[in-house]
C-alpha positions in Angstrom: 26.6 70.1 -3.6 23.1 70.1 -5.1 20.5 68.0 -3.3 19.6 65.5 -6.1 19.0 62.0 -4.7 17.0 58.9 -5.4 13.4 59.3 -4.1 12.1 56.8 -1.6 8.6 56.2 -0.2 9.5 58.6 2.6 9.6 61.4 0.0 6.0 60.7 -1.1 3.0 61.8 0.9 2.2 58.3 2.3 1.5 59.4 5.9 -2.2 59.4 5.3 -2.0 56.1 3.4 -0.3 54.4 6.2 -3.2 55.3 8.5 -5.7 53.8 6.1 -7.5 50.6 7.1 -8.0 48.3 4.2 -11.5 48.0 2.7 -13.3 45.3 4.6 -14.9 42.3 3.0 -18.4 43.6 3.7 -17.6 47.0 2.3 -16.1 45.4 -0.8 -19.3 43.4 -1.3 -21.3 46.6 -1.1 -19.2 48.1 -3.9 -19.9 45.2 -6.1 -17.1 43.0 -5.0 -17.0 39.4 -6.1 -19.9 40.0 -8.5 -17.5 39.7 -11.4 -16.4 36.3 -10.0 -20.0 35.2 -9.7 -20.7 36.4 -13.3 -17.7 34.5 -14.5 -18.8 31.2 -12.9 -22.5 31.4 -13.7 -22.4 33.0 -17.2 -19.0 33.6 -18.9 -16.8 30.6 -18.2 -13.0 30.7 -18.5 -13.1 31.5 -22.3 -15.6 34.3 -21.6 -13.4 35.9 -19.0 -10.4 35.8 -21.4 -12.6 37.3 -24.2 -13.7 40.1 -21.9 -10.1 41.0 -21.0 -9.2 40.9 -24.7 -12.1 43.1 -25.7 -11.2 45.6 -23.0 -7.8 46.3 -24.5 -6.2 46.0 -21.0 -2.4 46.4 -21.3 0.0 45.4 -18.6 0.7 48.1 -16.0 4.1 46.7 -15.0 6.3 48.2 -17.6 6.0 47.0 -21.2 2.3 47.5 -21.8 1.9 44.1 -23.3 -1.7 43.1 -24.0 -2.9 41.2 -20.9 -5.1 38.7 -22.8 -2.1 37.6 -25.0 -0.2 36.4 -22.0 -3.2 34.4 -20.9 -3.8 33.0 -24.4 -0.2 31.9 -24.7 -0.7 29.7 -21.6 -4.2 28.5 -22.6 -2.8 27.3 -25.9 -0.2 25.1 -24.2 -1.0 21.3 -24.1 0.3 21.1 -20.5 -2.8 21.3 -18.2 -0.9 22.1 -15.0 -0.6 25.8 -15.0 0.2 28.7 -12.6 -0.6 32.3 -12.1 1.8 34.8 -10.4 0.7 38.3 -9.3 3.8 40.5 -9.2 3.6 43.2 -6.4 7.3 43.3 -5.7 8.0 46.8 -6.8 11.4 48.1 -5.9 12.2 50.6 -8.5 12.9 54.2 -7.4 9.7 56.3 -7.4 7.3 53.4 -7.7 4.8 52.7 -4.8 1.5 52.0 -6.4 1.4 48.3 -5.5 1.7 49.2 -1.9 -1.3 51.4 -2.3 -3.4 48.7 -3.9 -2.4 46.1 -1.3 -3.2 48.3 1.6 -6.4 49.9 0.5 -8.3 47.2 -1.3 -6.9 43.7 -0.9 -10.1 41.9 -1.9 -10.1 43.6 -5.3 -6.7 42.1 -6.0 -7.7 38.7 -4.6 -10.8 38.7 -6.9 -8.6 39.6 -9.8 -6.2 36.8 -9.1 -9.0 34.3 -8.8 -10.5 35.5 -12.1 -7.2 35.3 -13.9 -6.4 31.8 -12.5 -9.9 30.7 -13.6 -9.5 32.1 -17.1 -6.2 30.2 -17.7 -7.1 27.1 -15.8 -4.4 27.5 -13.1 -4.4 25.2 -10.1 -2.3 27.5 -7.9 -1.8 31.2 -7.8 0.9 33.2 -6.0 0.7 36.8 -4.8 4.4 37.9 -4.7 4.8 40.9 -2.4 7.7 43.1 -1.6 9.0 41.7 1.7 9.4 45.2 3.2 5.7 45.7 3.0 5.1 43.8 6.3 1.7 45.4 7.2 0.4 45.0 3.7 1.3 41.3 3.7 -0.6 41.0 7.0 -3.6 42.7 5.5 -3.5 40.3 2.5 -3.2 37.2 4.6 -6.3 38.2 6.6 -8.2 39.1 3.4 -7.2 35.8 1.8 -8.5 33.8 4.8 -11.7 35.7 4.9 -12.2 35.3 1.1 -11.6 31.5 1.4 -14.0 31.2 4.4 -16.6 32.8 2.2 -16.1 30.1 -0.4 -14.6 32.3 -3.1 -11.6 30.0 -3.6 -10.1 26.7 -2.4 -10.3 23.0 -3.1 -14.0 22.6 -3.6 -15.1 19.5 -5.6 -18.6 20.9 -5.9 -17.2 24.0 -7.7 -14.2 23.0 -9.7 -14.0 26.4 -11.4 -12.9 27.9 -8.1 -10.6 25.1 -7.0 -7.5 27.2 -7.1 -5.1 27.6 -4.2 -3.9 31.1 -3.3 -0.6 31.7 -1.5 1.5 34.7 -0.6 5.2 34.7 -1.3 7.4 37.6 0.0 10.1 38.9 -2.3 13.6 39.7 -1.1 12.8 43.4 -1.7 15.4 43.9 -4.5 15.0 45.4 -8.0 16.0 42.2 -9.8 13.7 40.1 -7.6 10.8 41.8 -9.4 11.9 40.5 -12.9 9.4 37.9 -13.9 11.8 34.9 -14.1 13.6 35.9 -11.0 10.2 35.9 -9.3 9.8 32.3 -10.4 13.1 31.4 -8.9 12.2 32.9 -5.5 8.8 31.1 -5.4 10.7 27.9 -6.1 12.9 28.6 -3.1 16.0 29.7 -5.0 18.1 32.9 -5.2 16.5 35.8 -7.1 18.4 35.6 -10.4 16.8 36.0 -13.8 16.6 33.0 -16.1 17.9 33.1 -19.6 15.3 33.8 -22.3 15.0 31.9 -24.5 14.3 29.1 -23.6 12.7 30.0 -20.2 9.7 32.0 -21.3 7.2 31.8 -18.5 4.2 31.0 -20.8 5.9 27.8 -21.9 8.4 27.0 -19.2 7.6 28.9 -16.0 7.0 28.0 -12.4 8.1 24.5 -11.7 8.6 24.1 -15.5 4.9 24.6 -16.2 3.1 27.2 -18.3 2.8 30.4 -16.1 1.2 33.8 -16.4 3.0 36.6 -14.6 0.9 39.8 -14.3 1.5 43.0 -12.4 -0.8 43.8 -9.4 -2.3 46.9 -11.0 -3.2 44.9 -14.2 -4.9 42.2 -12.1 -6.7 44.8 -10.0 -8.5 46.0 -13.2 -10.0 42.6 -14.0 -12.9 42.5 -11.5 -14.3 45.8 -12.9 -13.9 44.7 -16.5 -15.7 41.4 -15.9 -18.4 42.9 -13.6 -19.3 46.0 -15.6 -18.4 45.0 -19.2 -15.7 46.2 -21.5 -17.4 49.3 -22.9 -17.1 51.3 -19.7 -13.4 50.4 -19.4 -12.8 51.4 -23.0 -14.7 54.7 -22.5 -11.8 55.9 -20.4 -8.3 56.6 -21.8 -7.3 56.3 -25.4 -8.2 53.8 -28.1 -4.9 51.9 -27.9 -4.3 52.6 -24.1 -7.8 52.3 -22.5 -8.5 52.6 -18.8 -6.7 54.5 -16.0 -3.3 54.2 -14.5 -1.9 55.0 -11.1 1.0 57.4 -11.4 3.6 57.8 -8.6 4.6 61.5 -8.8 7.9 62.3 -7.1 10.7 64.8 -7.3 10.6 68.6 -7.4 6.9 69.1 -7.1 4.8 70.6 -4.4 2.5 67.6 -3.8 4.2 64.3 -4.5 1.9 61.3 -4.3 -0.2 58.7 -6.0 -2.7 59.8 -8.7 -5.0 57.7 -10.8 -5.7 59.3 -14.1 -7.1 58.3 -17.5 -4.3 57.1 -19.8 -3.6 59.8 -22.4 -3.7 62.6 -19.8 -1.0 65.2 -20.6 2.0 65.2 -18.2 1.4 68.9 -17.6 -1.9 68.0 -16.0 -0.3 65.5 -13.6 2.5 68.0 -12.6 0.4 71.2 -12.3 -3.1 70.1 -11.4 -2.2 67.1 -9.3 1.3 67.9 -8.1 0.7 71.6 -7.5 3.5 72.6 -9.9 7.2 72.8 -9.5 8.6 73.5 -6.0 9.5 77.0 -5.0 8.1 78.4 -8.3 11.1 76.9 -10.2 11.0 75.9 -13.8 10.7 72.3 -15.0 13.9 71.0 -16.5 13.3 67.3 -17.3 11.3 64.2 -16.2 11.3 60.4 -16.3 7.8 59.5 -17.4 8.1 55.8 -16.3 10.9 55.4 -13.9 14.7 55.6 -14.3 14.8 52.6 -16.7 12.9 54.7 -19.3 14.5 57.6 -21.3 14.4 61.0 -19.7 12.5 63.7 -21.6 13.2 67.5 -21.5 10.8 70.2 -20.4 9.6 71.1 -23.9 7.8 67.7 -24.0 5.7 68.4 -20.9 2.5 68.2 -22.9 3.1 64.6 -24.0 0.1 62.4 -23.3 0.8 59.7 -20.7 0.0 56.5 -22.7 2.0 53.6 -24.0 2.2 54.4 -27.7 2.7 58.2 -27.6 5.5 58.0 -25.1 7.2 55.3 -27.2 6.9 57.7 -30.2 8.4 60.4 -28.1 11.5 58.2 -27.5 10.7 57.1 -24.0 8.1 54.8 -22.3 5.3 54.7 -19.7 7.1 52.0 -17.7 5.5 51.6 -14.2 4.1 55.1 -14.3 6.8 56.4 -11.9 7.0 60.1 -13.0 10.1 61.7 -11.6 10.3 65.4 -12.0 13.5 67.6 -12.0 13.6 71.4 -11.7 16.1 73.7 -13.4 18.7 73.6 -10.7 19.0 69.8 -10.8 22.4 68.5 -11.9 21.7 66.0 -14.6 25.0 64.3 -14.2 24.3 63.8 -10.5 21.0 62.3 -11.4 22.7 59.9 -13.8 25.2 58.9 -11.1 22.5 58.2 -8.5 20.5 55.9 -10.8 23.6 54.2 -12.2 24.8 53.6 -8.6 21.3 52.2 -7.8 21.5 49.7 -10.7 25.0 48.8 -9.7 23.9 48.0 -6.1 20.9 46.0 -7.4 22.9 43.8 -9.8 22.5 40.2 -8.8 26.1 39.5 -10.0 25.1 36.8 -12.4 26.2 38.7 -15.5 29.8 40.2 -15.4 28.9 43.0 -17.9 26.2 44.1 -15.5 28.1 44.0 -12.3 31.2 45.6 -13.8 29.7 47.8 -16.5 27.4 49.8 -14.1 30.2 50.4 -11.7 32.6 51.6 -14.5 29.9 53.9 -15.9 29.3 55.4 -12.5 33.0 56.0 -12.0 33.2 57.9 -15.3 30.2 60.0 -14.4 31.6 60.8 -10.9 34.9 62.0 -12.4 33.0 64.3 -14.8 30.7 65.6 -12.0 33.6 66.4 -9.7 35.2 68.6 -12.4 38.3 66.4 -12.9 37.1 64.8 -16.1 38.0 65.7 -19.7 36.8 65.2 -23.2 38.0 61.6 -22.9 35.5 60.8 -20.2 32.7 62.5 -22.1 33.4 60.3 -25.1 33.6 57.2 -22.8 30.1 57.8 -21.5 28.4 56.8 -24.8 31.0 54.1 -25.5 30.3 52.3 -22.3 26.5 52.6 -22.7 26.7 51.2 -26.2 29.0 48.4 -25.0 26.8 47.2 -22.1 23.3 47.8 -23.5 21.5 44.5 -24.2 24.2 42.4 -22.6 22.5 41.1 -19.4 20.0 38.4 -18.9 17.4 40.9 -17.6 16.6 44.5 -18.3 18.7 46.0 -15.5 21.8 46.7 -17.5 19.9 48.0 -20.5 17.8 50.2 -18.2 20.9 51.8 -16.7 22.3 52.4 -20.1 19.1 53.9 -21.4 18.8 56.3 -18.5 22.4 57.6 -18.9 22.2 57.7 -22.8 19.0 59.8 -22.7 20.5 62.2 -20.1 23.6 62.6 -22.3 21.6 63.1 -25.4 19.4 65.9 -24.0 22.0 67.5 -21.7 25.4 67.0 -23.3 26.2 70.7 -22.7 26.1 70.0 -19.0 28.8 67.4 -19.3 30.9 69.8 -21.3 30.3 72.6 -18.8 31.5 70.4 -15.9 34.7 69.7 -17.8 35.3 73.3 -19.0 34.8 75.0 -15.6 36.4 72.2 -13.5 33.4 71.8 -11.1 29.7 71.1 -10.9 28.0 74.4 -11.9 25.0 73.4 -9.8 27.0 72.9 -6.6 26.4 75.4 -3.8 29.6 77.5 -3.5 30.7 78.5 0.0 
């Protein structure tokens, strides 16, 4: 059979990263660390920090690209004065490892961002929610937190009420659903990682412990110290008008140099694959790619020049997602890819929604029958029927993400489905 499989962090060139010692407190100060926090306290005030983030145009790097300042403003507008901030670093989607990089290499940058965000919204407590499998990164963050507190950057300090926020680390169970923003709240409250129903449980109004809460991705928060310290013009000078700044892309799949690459938003995908990734393995030809992880629509090779930004990818029929670019060469079986990701989503279902738990398994079974060569036109028709039936039915995006991945593969590569049925086997399988 062909060798298509879900990519893990072992498939990415992380050996060098795992040897990296995190930037020390002293080294971070030398690079301008905590200067943004000082500026916020001495000059800007909470509203000034919010305005700086608004003017910067920073959009969430966790998937949807929602304007960061709007999340903050929703909470600020609430009458309830007890508020919370949650930094989400619980990544567990295939091909996404940038949070691990940020936690390991520069923990103080993330801490300063968390303090600034909490200060801007008036939060009394902030939680850094980290994938539980990242044991060493959690240790680094714990040490950095204590050093930052010892230096007076946060804590219960009556003489400096603006910094009187309490920071805590909460490990996630290390599952896909546990990274969903309302499931995150459940875990911090000591419950099972199951998404809440929206409405009415929108975090900005009814979040952690029933109070207004901001949930931001780790990469989004890591951008805040630089924005506050250096001003918004520098941030906006990089990227595009509607998607300013840079983004960390996790490049995996059939490329010569998989890894983590920070690029200006709007950079063409071809640049990421060829200049950063060294091109397709073994001189093969590009066939398709997920631009933002398997919960975004796959795109064919003829769209390789698409700019990597939120709006252009949406217009192209996909999305930037978490910046997990997964590349497939010409010999990849697209049905096998659909099976692998559908099985992943089936395993990751929390079991709360029957359509999710049953629908993903049923979809995988249909795909497996086609891929084995024992399917018929009936199964081909069923693929889209099941996707239509299950999409939008769950309480979180997991079920819809599974349907979107399969739908897009079916849309662009239907002829492969028909080829499997017509010849009675997978045409990409190695024949002995």
